[in-house]
C-alpha positions in Angstrom: 152.6 75.4 156.6 149.3 73.7 157.5 147.7 74.6 154.2 150.4 73.3 151.9 149.9 70.3 149.7 152.2 67.9 147.9 152.5 69.0 144.2 154.8 66.1 143.2 156.7 63.3 144.8 159.6 61.0 143.9 159.6 57.2 144.0 161.0 57.0 147.5 158.2 59.3 148.9 155.7 57.3 146.9 156.8 54.1 148.7 155.5 55.7 151.9 152.1 56.1 150.4 152.4 59.8 149.8 150.1 61.1 147.1 149.9 64.2 144.9 147.4 66.6 146.3 147.4 65.5 149.9 148.2 68.0 152.7 151.7 68.4 154.1 150.3 67.4 157.5 149.1 64.0 156.3 152.3 63.5 154.3 154.4 64.1 157.3 152.3 61.7 159.3 153.2 59.0 156.8 156.8 59.9 156.7 158.1 62.2 159.6 161.5 62.6 157.9 159.9 63.8 154.6 162.1 66.4 152.9 160.2 69.3 151.3 161.7 71.4 148.5 160.1 74.5 146.9 158.4 74.2 143.5 159.8 75.9 140.4 156.6 76.8 138.5 158.4 78.7 135.8 160.4 75.6 134.9 157.2 73.5 134.9 155.6 75.9 132.4 158.7 75.9 130.2 159.0 72.2 130.0 155.2 71.8 129.5 155.4 74.1 126.5 158.5 72.3 125.1 156.8 68.9 125.5 153.7 70.2 123.7 155.9 71.3 120.8 157.2 67.8 120.5 153.7 66.4 120.4 152.8 68.8 117.6 155.5 67.1 115.5 153.4 63.9 115.6 149.8 65.2 115.2 147.9 68.5 114.9 145.4 67.4 117.5 146.8 67.9 121.0 144.5 68.6 124.0 146.3 69.5 127.3 144.9 68.0 130.4 146.5 70.1 133.1 150.1 71.1 132.8 151.9 67.8 132.5 149.4 65.7 130.5 148.0 65.8 127.0 145.8 63.7 124.8 147.0 63.1 121.2 144.7 62.0 118.4 146.8 59.9 116.1 143.9 58.6 113.9 144.9 60.5 110.8 148.5 59.2 111.0 147.6 55.6 111.9 150.2 53.3 110.4 152.7 56.1 109.7 154.7 55.3 112.9 153.8 51.7 113.2 151.7 50.0 115.9 150.1 51.9 118.8 152.9 50.7 121.1 155.6 51.7 118.6 154.2 55.3 118.1 153.9 55.6 121.9 157.5 54.5 122.4 158.7 56.9 119.7 157.0 59.8 121.5 158.3 58.7 124.8 161.9 58.3 123.6 161.8 61.7 121.7 160.8 63.5 124.9 163.6 61.8 126.8 166.2 62.5 124.1 165.3 66.2 123.6 164.2 67.3 127.1 165.8 64.7 129.4 162.4 63.9 130.9 160.7 60.6 131.3 157.1 60.3 130.5 154.5 57.5 130.7 152.3 57.0 127.7 148.9 55.3 127.6 147.6 54.2 124.1 143.9 53.3 123.7 140.8 53.7 121.7 139.4 56.4 123.9 140.6 59.3 126.1 139.6 57.8 129.4 141.5 54.5 128.9 144.5 56.4 127.4 144.7 58.4 130.6 144.3 55.3 132.7 147.1 53.6 130.8 149.5 56.5 131.4 148.8 56.2 135.2 148.9 52.5 136.0 152.5 51.9 135.0 155.2 54.4 135.8 157.8 55.7 135.3 159.0 55.8 131.6 156.6 53.2 130.3 154.1 52.5 127.5 150.8 50.8 128.3 148.4 49.8 125.5 144.7 49.2 126.4 143.0 47.7 123.3 139.3 47.3 122.7 139.7 43.5 122.8 141.6 43.3 126.1 140.5 46.3 128.2 138.3 44.1 130.5 141.2 41.8 131.3 143.6 44.7 131.8 141.6 47.2 133.8 138.4 45.7 135.3 140.4 44.3 138.3 141.8 47.8 139.1 140.4 49.9 142.0 137.5 52.0 141.0 139.4 55.0 142.3 141.8 54.6 139.3 139.1 55.7 136.9 139.0 59.3 135.7 136.8 61.5 137.8 136.3 59.0 140.6 137.5 60.9 143.6 137.5 60.3 147.3 133.8 61.0 148.0 132.6 59.0 145.0 134.9 56.1 145.9 133.6 56.0 149.5 130.0 56.1 148.3 130.5 53.3 145.8 132.2 51.1 148.4 129.1 51.3 150.6 127.4 49.2 147.8 130.5 46.9 147.5 131.5 48.5 144.2 135.3 48.3 144.7 136.8 47.7 141.2 136.3 49.2 137.8 134.7 45.9 136.8 132.3 46.1 139.7 131.3 49.5 138.4 130.9 48.3 134.8 128.6 45.4 135.9 126.4 47.6 138.1 123.0 48.6 136.8 123.5 52.1 135.4 120.0 53.2 136.5 121.0 52.3 140.1 124.2 54.3 139.6 122.1 57.3 138.5 120.1 57.0 141.6 123.1 57.2 143.9 125.4 59.5 141.9 123.1 61.4 139.5 124.1 61.9 135.9 127.8 61.3 136.9 126.8 57.7 137.7 125.8 57.1 134.1 129.0 58.8 132.9 131.2 56.7 135.0 129.3 53.5 134.0 130.0 54.4 130.3 133.7 55.1 131.1 134.1 51.7 132.8 132.5 50.0 129.8 134.7 51.8 127.3 132.0 54.0 126.0 133.8 57.3 125.9 133.5 58.9 122.4 134.7 62.4 123.3 137.0 63.8 120.7 140.4 65.3 121.3 139.9 69.0 121.1 142.0 71.3 119.0 144.9 72.9 120.8 143.8 76.3 122.2 140.1 75.5 122.2 138.6 75.7 125.7 135.1 74.8 126.9 132.9 77.7 127.9 133.5 78.8 131.5 130.6 77.6 133.8 131.9 78.9 137.1 134.7 80.9 138.6 135.9 80.6 142.2 138.7 80.8 144.6 139.5 79.7 148.1 142.2 79.5 150.8 143.2 77.8 154.0 144.2 80.5 156.5 147.6 80.4 158.1 145.8 80.6 161.5 142.2 80.1 162.5 139.9 83.0 161.8 138.1 84.0 165.0 136.6 87.4 164.4 134.4 89.1 161.9 137.3 91.3 160.9 139.4 88.1 160.2 136.6 86.8 158.0 136.1 90.1 156.2 139.8 90.5 155.3 140.1 87.0 154.0 136.8 87.1 152.1 137.5 90.4 150.5 140.8 89.1 149.1 139.0 86.0 147.7 136.1 88.0 146.2 138.5 90.5 144.7 140.3 87.7 142.8 137.0 86.1 141.7 135.5 89.4 140.5 138.7 90.2 138.6 138.5 86.8 136.8 134.8 87.4 136.0 135.7 90.7 134.3 138.7 89.1 132.5 136.3 86.6 131.0 133.7 89.4 130.3 131.2 87.5 132.6 128.7 88.3 135.3 127.3 85.9 137.8 123.8 85.4 139.2 124.8 82.9 141.9 127.3 83.3 144.7 128.3 80.3 146.7 130.2 80.3 150.0 132.2 77.3 151.4 133.3 77.4 155.1 135.5 74.8 156.8 135.8 75.2 160.6 138.6 74.3 162.9 137.2 70.8 163.3 137.2 70.3 159.5 133.4 70.4 159.3 132.5 71.9 155.9 129.3 73.4 154.6 128.3 75.3 151.5 125.6 77.9 151.1 124.5 79.9 148.0 122.4 82.8 147.1 120.9 83.8 143.7 121.0 87.5 142.8 118.1 89.2 141.0 120.6 90.8 138.5 124.1 89.6 137.3 127.2 91.2 138.7 131.0 91.1 138.5 131.9 93.7 141.2 134.0 92.8 144.2 131.7 94.7 146.6 128.5 92.9 145.6 130.1 89.5 145.7 131.7 90.2 149.0 128.5 91.5 150.5 126.6 88.4 149.5 129.4 86.1 150.7 129.7 87.8 154.1 125.9 87.8 154.6 125.9 84.1 153.9 128.6 83.6 156.5 126.8 85.7 159.1 123.5 83.9 158.6 124.8 80.3 158.5 127.9 80.2 160.7 125.9 79.8 163.9 128.3 77.4 165.7 130.8 80.2 166.4 133.7 77.9 165.8 136.9 79.4 164.4 137.2 79.1 160.7 140.0 77.3 159.0 139.2 77.8 155.3 137.0 79.8 153.1 136.0 79.6 149.4 133.8 81.6 147.1 132.4 80.4 143.8 130.2 82.2 141.3 128.0 80.4 138.7 125.1 81.0 136.4 127.4 83.1 134.3 126.3 85.3 131.5 128.6 86.9 128.9 127.9 90.5 128.1 129.0 91.8 124.7 131.2 94.8 125.0 130.5 94.8 128.7 127.2 96.5 128.2 124.4 95.7 130.7 120.8 96.9 130.7 120.3 98.7 134.0 117.1 98.8 136.1 115.1 102.0 136.2 114.8 101.5 139.9 117.5 102.4 142.4 120.0 99.6 143.0 119.8 98.2 146.4 122.0 95.8 148.3 120.3 92.4 148.2 120.1 91.5 151.8 119.8 87.8 152.7 116.9 87.1 155.0 
């Protein structure tokens, strides 16, 4: 369908330039004879868990990054398994022997470069990026290879002729802050090897800052009823997750993508926090009615809630005044 994306690809598909995360539409444009097979998410979960169990045999500090990647902190066991390359090869060969899976391992002095090392040579390889040689190894790589540099950031950097990781590293960080905000400083530090973030303990998760959901509709949404049905489903999912995390939100954000792929976002701040489907839906639909003035059919919708507050035992101080729907004017 038009809203499907590529979850994974083999080496043959990769040779056509097909990338993980791109739409089925663009993938078929690159390779009209592309064969699609359904995913088996249950098996993905199973083998992800089994791989993590293997990692725990090497260190007690294992931080998942998605389902199929993990950071391992081997500092406490340095020397027990040999050099960085030797321990990486041992882990890689153990996974292959016990699970029949090939993995690529990056070994480095920080998490960002370890992640980069696991990506730049595949499949079934070990890449060591040392503090003494990282400039020679990675500064010539495209800036898009660096963690958290996506399409939009890459395009913005290329306007200023920043095309490689080395270009980024040599750019004045105050200038990067001007064009990218605080993320510009973060990326400058990454490019220069200044990532000191620790590997988190397994099972520890950062506090939730936002909760959202979205969808691309199977067909263009042309009427208010179409919008309401789709938005209600999205808001029900978002509200359920808020309640699951024992959170309420003060800000509701709506994203709309029309049939010509024009996308805009609008948000509204509530005077009191909520986690009910009805209130989130009412705000989202009001935002749509106020701002979707083009009348063009809608291709995709998303709702995100932020400014979250955690309420102990789900108890909230109510107002002495009657609650009223917060109309957007």
